[in-house]
C-alpha positions in Angstrom: 84.4 115.2 103.5 84.5 113.9 100.0 81.2 113.9 98.1 80.5 111.6 95.2 80.1 113.5 91.9 76.7 112.0 91.4 75.4 113.4 94.7 76.8 116.8 93.9 75.1 116.8 90.5 71.8 115.6 92.0 72.0 118.4 94.6 72.6 121.1 92.0 70.1 119.7 89.6 67.3 119.6 92.2 68.2 123.1 93.4 67.9 124.4 89.8 64.5 122.8 89.2 62.9 123.6 92.5 64.1 127.2 92.6 63.4 128.1 89.0 67.2 128.3 88.4 67.6 130.6 91.4 64.8 133.0 90.7 62.5 131.9 93.5 64.5 131.4 96.7 63.6 132.4 100.2 65.9 131.7 103.2 68.5 129.7 101.2 65.9 126.9 100.6 66.7 126.0 97.0 65.0 122.5 97.3 61.5 123.3 98.7 62.2 121.5 102.0 59.2 121.7 104.3 59.4 122.0 108.0 61.8 124.0 110.2 65.4 124.9 109.3 68.2 126.2 111.5 66.9 129.8 110.9 63.2 128.9 111.4 60.6 128.7 108.7 58.4 130.8 106.5 54.8 130.3 105.5 53.1 130.2 102.2 49.3 130.4 101.8 47.9 128.6 98.8 44.4 128.0 97.6 43.4 124.5 96.5 40.3 123.3 94.6 38.1 121.1 96.7 35.0 119.1 95.8 32.2 121.4 94.6 30.0 120.6 97.6 32.2 122.7 100.0 30.9 125.9 101.6 33.5 128.2 100.0 32.5 127.5 96.4 35.0 124.8 95.8 38.2 126.4 97.1 40.0 126.1 100.4 43.1 127.9 101.8 46.1 125.8 102.8 49.1 127.1 104.7 52.5 125.3 104.2 55.7 125.9 106.2 59.0 125.8 104.4 62.4 125.6 106.1 64.6 128.7 106.3 68.4 128.3 106.5 71.1 130.6 107.7 73.4 129.7 104.8 73.6 127.7 101.6 75.8 125.2 103.4 73.1 124.6 106.0 70.6 124.1 103.2 72.9 121.6 101.5 73.4 119.7 104.7 69.6 119.5 105.3 69.1 118.3 101.7 71.7 115.6 102.2 70.1 114.5 105.5 66.7 114.2 103.8 68.2 112.1 101.0 70.0 109.7 103.4 66.7 108.8 105.2 
């Protein structure tokens, strides 16, 4: 399958930005795709600031699920599928 050069550049550019130029990659997910990939998912717990009237002193935990892929090819296919929608 032929891919337009602009799509290939966009894929590589987004992968570089979202992954810190390859430094922060888990499960071949270079684009920060949320949900479930072909190899499952991994969770990341983050703490967000909430209005100061909350019980926890203004902070609340939030768990996010990111897709995990079996290969870079599977990750690129998921990225392309998300862009076509």
